[in-house]
N, C-alpha and C positions, 0 to 999 in steps of 0.2 A: 087562579087566573093569572095570566102572564102580564107583566108590566108592558105598556105600549110606549114606544119611543120612535120619534122621527129621526132618521139619519141622513146626512148629506153625502153628496158624491165623493168628496175628498176623503172621507173616512173609509168608504168602500174601496177606493183606490189604494189607500194606505194599507188596508187589510190584505189586499192582493200583493202588494210589493214587499212588505216586510215579512221575513221568514218566521219570526217568532214574536210578532207584535202583540202588545196589550190590546190593541184595537181588534185584532183577529180573535183573541180569546173572548172579548166582550161580545162580538158578533156571533160567536158560537154558544153563548150563554142561553141555555134553554128556558130560563126564567123570564127572559125578555123577548118580546115580539117587536121587531123593527118594521117601520113603514117608510116608504120613500116614493116620490113621484115616479111614474113609470118611465119617464124619459132618461132616467139613469142607465137603463139597459142600452139605449142608443149611444150614450156617452161611452160606455164600456167598449162597444163595438167600434165606435169612432176612433178610439185610442188603442185599439187592439194591438196593432203592430208595436207601438211604443211600449205598451205594457208587457208584451211577450219579450221584447228585447231587455227591458229592465228586470223582469223576473227570471230570465234565463231558463224558462220552461218551454217545452215544446207545446204546440197548440192543444193537443189532447190533454196534457197535464194541466195546462192553464185553465181550460174550460172545466175540467173535473174539479179543480180547486175552486174556481169561480162559482160553480154550482153548489158546492158545499157551503161557501160563505153566504150565498143568497137564499139558501133554503129557509133561513130564518127572517127573511125580509118580504113583507107584503108590498107589492108594487101597486100603486094607486093611480088610476087615470086622473088627470087634471080636472076632468069634467065632474068628478066626485066632489071637488071642493066648492063650497058655496061662494057666491059673489061677495057676501059679507066678509068671509074669511080672507078672500083675495084682496078686497079693498083695505081691510085692516093691515094685512101683510104688506101691501104697497106702502101704506103710511109709515109703518115701522121700518121698512127697508129703504125708503126714499132718503137719499143722502148717505146711505151706508153701502148697500150693494144690491141693486135690483135683481141680479141673477139668483138671489136667495129667496125671492118672493114665494116660489112654490113650496119650499121647505117650511118657511114660517107659516104660510097659509095652511099647509097640511097639519102642522103642529097645533094651530089654533082650531082647526076643524075637528081634530081628534081629541083635543084637550090633552095632548101628550107632550112631554118635554122634547126639546130639540137637542140632538147629539151632534155637535160640530167641533172641529178643532180650529175654526176660523176666529181668532181673537178680535180682529177688526169688526166682524159681524157681531160677536158676543157683546163687545163694548158699545157698539152703536145701538144695539137692541136694548141693552141695559139702560142706556141714557134715555131711551124713549119709553121705559117702563115695562119692557118685556123681560121676564127673568126666569122663564120656564126652560131650563137647560138640564140635560141629563148628565150626571156626574157619577161615575163608577168609583166607589171607594174600595180599596183592598181590605178584606177583613181577615 
């Protein structure tokens, strides 16, 4: 059974931008199944022009590559997340970053670690007792 991990938007963006990134390798790891709120797809399209410019790929290359990265990501509708998980995530993210509520709520709902590069979020959540973060160690 694959390990379940919730991933945030910034890491998907990073995987798209960096040509040989560690994040990209992790996202392509077949032993892990990533989960994310489905609005990430909208965020990718919203920033499509900027991402195309930064990657220096044409549109077909970009979306071919994007598809390869997201093949290992299950996109979950926000309606899947229980009120209890949303409320707990609100309490955890209040005073830290409210934009991250959906990621923390999904992590709570799935009982899966959160994979984020946002140190402010990590530190804020740790201070409130949330310590379920995904860390990939090189072996």
